[in-house]
N, C-alpha and C positions, 0 to 999 in steps of 0.2 A: 639249733645249729650254731655254728661258730660265726664270728664276724671279724673283720680285719681292722687293725689300727696301725698308724704309722709307727708307734712305739708302744711297748707295754705300759700299762698304767703306773706300775712301780717306777719305771724310769722317768716318766713324765713328772711324777711326784718328787723324785730325787733331784731333777733339774730345777725344781721350784724351791728347794731348800736354800737358805742363805749360805753364801760362800764364806770361807773356802771349803771346797769339797773335792775329793780325789776319786777318780773312777778308773779302774783297770779293765781293759778289754783284751782278752787273750783267746787265741784260737789258731789253727793251722792256716797256711796260705790258701786263699781261694774260698774261705768260709764266709765271706761277706762282711768283714770287719770295717773296711773303708766305707761301704754303703751304710752300715749301721752308724758309723761316726758322723757321716754327713747328715743322717736323720737326727742325730743328737744335736748337731750344730743348728739345724733348721728349726728344731723345737725350742732351743734355748732363747733366752732374752738377753739383751745387752750386747756388748762387744763380742764378736765371734771371730776366732782365728784358727786356721789349720796349718800346722807345720808338717809338711809331707816330704819324705825322703825317697818314696818309691815311684811316684809319677809326677811329671811336671804339671804346671798349672794348665797348659794347653791340653795335655792328655786328660786331665780331670774334667775340663769343660767339654771335651769331646765325648768322654764316657758318661758324664752326668750333665746333659744339656740343660736340665732344669735349674742348675746352679745359677745360670745367667738369665733365667726367665724374668723379663721386666725389671731386671736388677733387684729382684726381691730378696735374694739370699743374703747379700751384703756380708759375705764371708771373706775375710782377708786370707789369702793363701800365701804362705811363705815356703819356697822351695829350699830344702836343706840339703839337697844332693851335693852341692858344691861347698862342702865344709871348708872354710878358709883357715882353720886353725886346729891343730891337734893338742893333746893334753900337755905335752912338753912346751909347746909354744905358748899356751895359756899360762903355764907355770912361770915362764920367763916374763911375760907381760904383767902378770900379777905381782911378781916380785918388784919389777920396776915401778909399777903403780903405787904399791904400798910404801915404797921409800919416799914418795912425794906426798903422801896423805897423812895429815895430822888428825888425831881424834883419840877417843877412849879405846881401850882394848876391845870392848864389846863391839864398837863401831867398826874397828879394823877387822875383827873376826867376821862380822856380817858381810863386809865388803869382800873379804877373802873368799867366803863361801859363794857369793854371787859370781865372782870371777872364775871359780872352778867349773861353773856350768858351761855346757857347749854354747858356742856363740849364737846359734839360732834361738836357743832358749833365752839367752840374755836379751836378744832383740825382742822376742815376744813379750818378755816380762816388762821391758821398757815401754812397750806400746799399750799394755793393758792398763785401764783406769784403776786407780787405787780405791776409789770411793763409790763405785757402782758395779753392778753385776756384769760378769764377763765369763767367757769360756774359751779354753784353748785345747786343741786336740793335737797330740804328738803321734804321728803315724809314719813310721813306727819308731818306737823308742829303741828297739833292738838295732835297727839299721843306723840310727843316729849315734847311739852310744858305742857301738862296735867300730864305726868309722872314727869316732872321737878317741877311743882308747887303743885301737889295734894298730899293729904294724910298726911298732917303735922299739922292739926288743924288750928285754926284761924291764919291768916297772920299777922305777926308783922308789925307795921307801917313803920319801917325802911327798909322793904324789898319791892322791886318793884313788881307790879302786872303784869298780862299778857300784858295789853295794853302798859305799859312802856317798858317791855322787847322787844316788837315788834318794838317800836320806836327806842330802842337802836340797835336792829338788823339792821334796815335800815340805821341808822346813821353810824354804823361800815362799812356797805356795801359801803357807799359813799366815804370811804377813799381809795378804790382800783379801779380796772378796771373790776371787775367780774360782770357777770349776775347771779342773784340769783332767783330761782324758788321756791315759797312757795306753798305747797299743803295743802288744807283744805278739810275736809270730810263734806262738807255742801254746800247747794245751796244759803243760805241766805247771804246777804252782812254783812261785818264787817268793823271795822276801817281800815283794811288793804286795802280794795277796794279804799280808798281815799288816802292812803299813797304810794301805789306802782305805777309804771309807766304803767303797763299793767295788764289786767284781762282776764282770759279765764274761761268760765263756761261750764262744760260738763253735759250732762243729757242723760238718757235713758228713752224711753217712748214706749207705745204700740199704734199703729195706725192700724186700721183694723185687730186687733189681731196679728200684726207682730211687732217685735222689731225694733225700730229705735234709732239711737244714733245721737245726735246733739251737735255741738260745737258752742258756741257764743262768740263773741269778743266785749264786751261792751266798752273796752278802750285799746288803744295802743298809748301812747304819742309819737308824732313825726312820726307816720305812718298813711297814708291815708287808711282807712278801706273800701275797695271796696265791700267786701262781709262780712257781720256781722255774717252769719249763714253758717255752713258747716255740712252736714251729714258725718258720718265716720263709719268705721268698724275696728275691731281689729282681723280680721281673721288671722290665723297663727301667732298670738302674735305680729303682726305689725300694727302700726297705719297707716291708709290710709284715707285721706279725699277726698271728691268728689267735684270737681269744678262745677260751673253752666254750663248749656248746651251752646254749641256754636250755632251760627246761622246756619240755614240749609245750607247756601252757603259755610260754612266752614267745613261741614261734609265730611268725607271720605266715598264715596259710591262705588257701583259696586263690592263689595266683596262677596265671596261665598265660603263656605267650602264644598268640595266634601264629599259624604257619605262614611264613613269608612267601614261599614259592612251592606250591604243591608238587609232590613227586609221586607219580603213579606207582603203585605196588609197594608203597612204604607208609608207615604210620608215623606221624609227627609226634615227637616225645613231649611237646608242650613246653620245651625249654630250649632256648637258643644255645645255652652253654652245653647242654647234653648233645644236641645235634652237631655242634662244631667239633666236639671232642670224641664222641662215640658213634656218631651217625644216626640214621633213622632206623626204625624197626621194620624189617622186611616182612610182608605178609606171607603166610605159609611157612614161617620159620619160628625159631624159639630163641628167647633171650633168658639168660641166667643172671640173677643178682645174688652173688655169693657173699655172705656176711660172716664176721666172726661173732663169738658169743656175746660180746659187749655192745654190739650195734643194736639199738632198740628198734623194734618194729615200727614205732611211730616215726623214726627218722627215715626208714625205707619208704614209708607211705608218702613222705614228702616228694620222693622221686616218682612213685607210681601214680599219684593223684593227677599230675599234669598230663600223663600219658592217657589215663582214663578220660580226662576232660577233652583231649584232642580227638579221641574216637567219638565221643558223644557229640562234640561240636561239628564233626563231619557227618553227622547223622548215621553213625554206625552203632554197634552194640558192644557193650563192655560188661563182662562178668567178672566179679571179684570174689575170690575165696580167701577171706582174711585169716590172719593169725588169731588164735583164741585169745591172745594177749591184748588185742585191740577192741576197745569198747565201741558201742554205737556212737557215742559222743565223739570219740577220737576219729572215727572214720568219717563221720559227717563233717566235722570241722576241717578235715583235710581236703574235702571235696567241695564244700559250700563256697560258692562264689567263683569257682572255676568256669562254670557255664550256667546259663539260665536254669532256674529250678525245673521248669517244665521240660526242658530238653534232657536234664539229668534223669528226671522221672521216666522219660520215654526211653532213654538209651542205656540205663545202668541198672544192674541187679547185683546185690550183695548177698551171698549165701550165709545163712545163719548157722555157723559151724558149732556154736555153743548151745543152741536151742533156747537162748535167753535174749538174743539181740532183738528179735521181733517184738517181744513184749516191752522191752526197754524203749525201743524206738516209738512204739505206739503210745506209751504213756508220757514220755518227755520230749520226743522229737517227731511230732506228727508229720513234718515235712520230709523226713527221711524214711518213714515207715513204708511208703509204697515201693521203695527200692529194695526192701529186704525180703528175701525168699526163705521159706522154711526148708528143712531137709527133704521133705517129701517132694519138693519141686524137682529134685534130681532124678526121681524114680519115674518110670513109664506110667502113663495114665491108666487107670483101671477101666477106662471106657472100652467098648468093643472095638475090635480091629476095624480099619477103614475098609472101603469097598474092595480094595485090592488085596485084602487079607493081611496087610502089614500092621504091626503093633503101633499103637498111638505113641507119638513122641512125648517126652517129658516136657514140663513147663519150661525148663531151662533150654532145652533144645529148640522148642518153638520160639522162644525169645531170641536166641542167637540166629536162627534162620529168618527171623522177621525182617532183617535188613534187606534180604532179597539179593539176587545175583547182581543187580545194578545199584544196590544200595551202598552204604558206607562200609568201612572195614569192621572186622570183628576182633575183639581182644578178649582173651581169657587170661586173667592174671591171678596167680595163686601163691600162697605161702605154703611151703612144705609142711609146716606144723598144722596149717589149716586142712590140708589134704589128709594128713594123718588123723586129725580129729574127725573128719568126715568118715574115713574108713572105719574108725572105732564106733562111731555113732550108727553106721549102717551095718555093723558087724561083718565087715569085710577084712579078713586078716591080710596084712601087707607082708606076704612072704617074699623071699628073695627072687623067686621065679616071677611073681607079679611085678616086682620093682624092675627087674631086668626087661620085662616085656613092655614097660610103660613107654619107652621111646617109640616102639612100633605102633602102639595105640595112639600116641600123640601125632605121629606122622599121618596115620590114617584119618584122624580127626581133622588135621589142618591141611592135608594135601589137597590141592586144587581149589581151596576156598580162600576168600580174602580174610584170613584169620591169622592172628599172631598169638603165641603162647609165651607168657612171661612168668617165670618161676623164681621165687625168693626162697633161699634156704641157707642153713648154716654150713660152714665148711665141714666136709666129711659126711653130710647127710646122704644116705644111700640113693634117694630119689634124685638128688642133685648130681651125684656121680653118674647115674644112669643116663642123664640127659647131656652130659658134657660133649659127647661126640656130635650131637644134633645142633648144638647152640651156634647160631649165627652171630650172636652178641653175648659176651661174657664180661660182666662188670663186677669188680670186687670192692667191698666196703670193709674197712678196718678201723678200729678205734685205738688211738694212742694218746695218752695224756689228755683225755677228754675232747679230742678232735677226731672227726671222721675223715679218714684218708680214702680216696676213691681212685681206682685205676682200672684200665681195661687190659684183658689178655686177648680178646677178640673184639675189635682190633687191639693190637698192642699200643698202649699209650704211656706217657709219662705219668707221674703222680700228681694228684690234685687234693685239695682240702675242700670239703663241702662247707660252703658259707652261705650266709643269708643273702637273699635276693634284694632287688631294689625296684621300687615302683611296681611294675607289673610282673617282673621276673620272679618265678617261684623260688629260685635258689641260684647260687653261682658256684662255679668250680674254679678255685684259685690254683693256677699251675705253680708248682714248686720248681724254681730255676735258680 
């Protein structure tokens, strides 16, 4: 799964480079540029300064209260909204100053360039130490330079234009050891993209009617860009980026959060994050977990395992029909540790859809072997009918009924691919009529009993489509740029990214805001 960082590793490495370094941040209004820049300032070392022309210092402290926490940020904030001089006034002052300055032509040229800069930039430059690390953020350069240049009629030929002032800005930067971050209110490229050392592009977009925020790293000189795209959130006024998923072998599994407040008629999902955002699983109803083709079954199992553990922990019965892609080792690793082994052995059964899981478990996973059922366990017993003349139940049905009317809940969780593999193994053709009748069969099986059916399937799978109308809970999982996005259509929720849990939490759901 993914995990969160305050900043991408590439940007942290860029900030550690010796100065001078120039970084351009561009993106449309509302895409989180200010929050990102504050995270850059927080992560940097040395003297830190923010030139802001969009919000006052008081507004910044209200919007980002952590700036003043324990005085730890130590970020100097310079409000540039009240620009006290325009370009023509600067030109007159520069001319008067130069008449009184003696020095070589190169010294006079350097002073002239410095005087062409907007006065807030001059003030920032004068405050920055020349011999130690520092960083200054200009947020935004568009607002500052347009106020500096605009509204004075045709530009005189002897005055520099915006492009020249930007070149002067970067030349002056090269005389010190500072990092400078220049913020633009646009997505389009400009000459600054070619002049600076690094470029960050922020954007906000709608995907499946949910907000997503993306950061792109087109260029960072001297830094190897391992991941050029990062989704991020600005929840609680803090920038958090989401790293790509780790491999399944690196995941922390076997975690389960106990139910804090039992709710009759519902199954606890084993995760506080799931319960808060999607609710609990009502008994006698159906849940759908719809995935795209890039979502690995091992990742879905991270969501299912705590639900199974919750049922087992409440002394219920859980039946799992896994995907053929899941090995005995992967299944056991997802469940091991969620509940005591004895309780798992008593309350969990996993159907061997491939016909090979039982032997693999018996040889290498003896602790998992008692929970694995062969295919024949689904078929009615060959024993004679009981005294009432009714056929003997299958082993699976006896197991599910063993919880008793006063016992714990019953969960039947299955992957559509596992059900298809079962049908093929039992030589049952999955015709369109049988698929269409599956909802009625599911209702008959679940109606009036403390049972819940959870089905995992790919988008467009016929069995999944047949159950849409019955679903009380419908959760979608999508992969983009190596991250798993999760959202609900029943109930409707905003978008989340599936991230690693902490301590006892099996996983977390990071809301994108």
